[in-house]
C-alpha positions, 0 to 999 in steps of 0.5 A: 725525201731524207729523215734524219733521227737522232738519238745522240740526245737520249741518254738511255741508262739502267737508272731510267724507267725502260718501259716508258721510253719504250713507248715513246721509241713506239711513237716516233716510229708509227710517225716515221712510217706514217710519213713514208707511206705518204710519200710513197703514194703521191709518188704512186699517183703521179705515176699512175697518172700518166700509164693509164689511157687518157681518152676513154678511161675513168680516174681511178681510187687511190688505193687502187692505184697504190695497188696497181702501181706495186703489184703491177696488176693489169685487171679492171673490172669497168665494163658492164657487159665483159672484163675489161682491160686498163693497157699499161704504158707502151714504153717497155714494149713496141716502142722502146725495141720495134724500130718500124714504130709499129704505133706511132701512125696510130692516135689515141683515140684509133687506139681506143677504137680498136682497143674497144671494139676488140672486146665489147663487140666480140661476145665470146672469147672463140670469137675474140679468136677468130677475128684474132686469127684473121690478122695474121698471115703465113709466110715463109721464111726468107733468110733462117739465122743461126741462134747457137746450137740446133738441138737447143732452139728448133727452127721456126717453119714458118714466119708470120705476119701482124695486122690490125684494123683501123677502118677497115684497113688493116695496117701491119704492125709487129707482134709485140704491137698487137700484144700492147694493143689489145693487151692478150698474152704472148702464149695467145697468139702463139696459140692461134698462130699453130692452129692457123698452121694447121688449117684450123679454127680455135675453139674455146676449150675451157670447162668441156674436159669430163669430170673425172668423177662424173657418172657414165650416162650408161650407168645412170640409164641403169639407176634409172630402170631399176628405180623404176621396175618396181612394181608402184601402186596409189592409193584411193583416199588421196586426191593427188596422184601419189606414187606408193612403193611397198612399205618393206622398202626403202632407198637403203634396200634398193641401191643393195638389190642395185649393187648385186643386179648391177655388181659391174657398175661402180655406184656409190649411194650418196649417188643413187639416193640423189636421183632417186629423190631428185627424179622420183618423188615416190613414197615407201608405204601408203597412208592409212588414214586421210590427211584433213586438208581443211586442217591443212589449209586453216592451219597456213592461215594461222600461221601466213604473216600476210594476214592480218590479225582479225581473218588469223581471228575468223582462221582459229574459229574455223578450225575450232568448229571443224575440229569439234565437229570432227570429236563428234564422230567419235563421241557419239561411237561412246556414247553408243557403246555405253547404251549398248552394255545398257540396252541389249536391243541397240547394238553398234557395228564400224567396218573397214578393208584392212591394207592388201597383204602379199602372195607369197610373203618370202624374205627374198629381195628379188620379189620386190622386182614383181608384182604379187598375189592380194589379199584383203581382209575386210573387219566387222567389230562389235563396238559394245564387246570389242569381238572381230569377224574378219572376211579373208579373201584372194583378188580373184575371187571377189574385189572390194567394193559395195557388194562384198561389203554388203555381203559381210555385213549381211552375214554378219547380221545373219549369223553372229549379231543378235536376233534381239537387236532391233537398234543398230548403228553403223560407223564407216569411214568414208570410200566412196567405192565401198561404204558411202554408196547408194547400193549400202544405203539401199541395203540399209533402207531394205533392212528396216524395210524387211522388219530385221531392224526398226532403227539404223543409224549410219555415221560417217567421218570429217574426211581426214579425221577417219581413224576407226576402231579398226583401225587397231585390231589391223595394228594387232595383227601387221605386228604379229605378221611381222613376226611371221617371215614366210606366208604362201596361202590365204588359208595361212593368213587366215590362221595367223590373224586369228592367232594374232588377238590373244584375248580371241576376238579376231574370228576368220572367215574364207571368203569364196566367189559364190558368197559373194551377193549382187548387191548393185543389180537388185536395189536399182528394182527397187528404189530410185537413183536420186530423188527430191527432198520432201521437203523441197517438193511442189512448185513454190520451192525455187528451183535452186532451192531443191535438195535432191540426194547426194550421199556424199554431201550427209555425215548421218542417215537414219533410216526408220521403220516406221517411214519404210523405204524414207530416210533421213540425211543431216548435215552433221551428226545429231546436226539440226537441218534434215531432209526427208528423202523416199527412196523406194518407187512405191510406199505402198504395202504391196511395194513393202512386201515386194521388197526382198534381199538379193539371193543372185551371186554377182559372178558368175566365174573367176574374178580375172587377175591382171596378166602382167601380176600372172606374170611375175606371180610365175617368176615367184613361184622358185621361192614357194615350198611343194606342198604349198605348189598346187594354190599357185598352179591354180592361180597360174591358169586363173583368167586375166585380162590387162588393166592395173586397177588391182593395183590400186589400194581400193 
């Protein structure tokens, strides 16, 4: 095709408008280029129609054929299982150079069968290479010919015979025919032939070379062992098995400790951080208040796109009621505070345990690897006056249970609370092992039975909404202790706690084992373990309607001296529905007069300490000043046990 463009009739002069002429010229050029591309595309389609296999190949699109013809593209993904190759023309392969015409004996159907069998029946490159190796035979070189200087080209050690498998029959072909028929590279045949000479089976080594930046398994094991060597703790408030590391730790400090311990290990911080996050669900520190599961569930429902508007409105209403009930605890606390300021006979106390304090507390990084001796601090705060009594002792002297709680409350009532107080309101969280249990309830009942108080009210917050005034005191203590870098004994902690309050509101008592009384054994002599409510007694009440005394079910308990041995339980604070339970075995006068508070000791000897903890304390004694070594020498001789319960934040 010849395209002529005659410019002779165009007379360009300086007088004419050059811009309009250029625009017209551009339009003509675009038209010429478009016509040229159309003609070229038609020729490409005609040429490509004879270059594709006639059987089994789909008709390619115009753009694809143009791409194949212009750029000699050989790969095309058409097979559903693995990429299939389109075989290009035979004329530049075996047909022109092989005098045997190897592929003439095969029909187009047989060629396509061999081709599809190779790519569809073998699912991996290893299987294809093993199949190809079976089509090659080694033969000695019968006669060597001169092909120029020897130093330019090394002589071959042997020759090869190539075959194709046609219906179970091995058909000899030349190397070029095998390459063109299966559409494979000559380098692949050369590699397989070389392995055949060495007597080795081909194996795909792609992607098996280890990365240069990969971390060896020995280094990963060092990181794993280092993370697991830190002592972990569990919080009794959490329903899940959440594990916590020391609150003073973080991943950066852990990595710095790893570098100091293993300077030869070349580990970057990013790898250490990623390995920690992906393999361990540890958190740092322990929560001081619960997470309200009800609030979380209702919030998820309100935000859920799967629920309709009616269901969301119900969830909103439930959350409003739940939040209002949780505020009743704090409203009652503020109400009693104002009543106590006006009436000297009314008072209120709130009590709780502080987070464990470690001994020794020294600025040494190695201390994070070892278990430490815990110091417990129990706080009783007078809600009316704002003054607090602190009871400090270490875990080798006593535990954190109902015996300790009742003993401290008894001490507070006997020596701190004014005798003229006759109505006592008690606020605490819902920890069953310490505050909300049968032992504390029987102890409060006995205080009214013995005539110390005319009425006692006990309140429990909604779980997850249990921030107490004691927590403010604990915050003051923690901020003060952050300024102290070394603490070696419980006596030092007691002094620092007393100094933490600038207003002098903290009075500290150092506790000994003999100060703890046995309330858990005492109450079983006078009180029932369980009983039915007075309202559900009798045969006229169905069995499924009878209500038994389960202290964890109620948010408010009332003990009245006018009904000694009885307790009034309410589901909600100031609720309308209430139940009355008779806790004493008998309510006659002789039985009531026999009720006396315990005097026997809860511990006959020292409270044992975990053996592993003693071993760790022995390792950190080297960081203790000589003036405090006497305390640790005594601890190292302490009775031991093998359980790990003392590591829980109970």
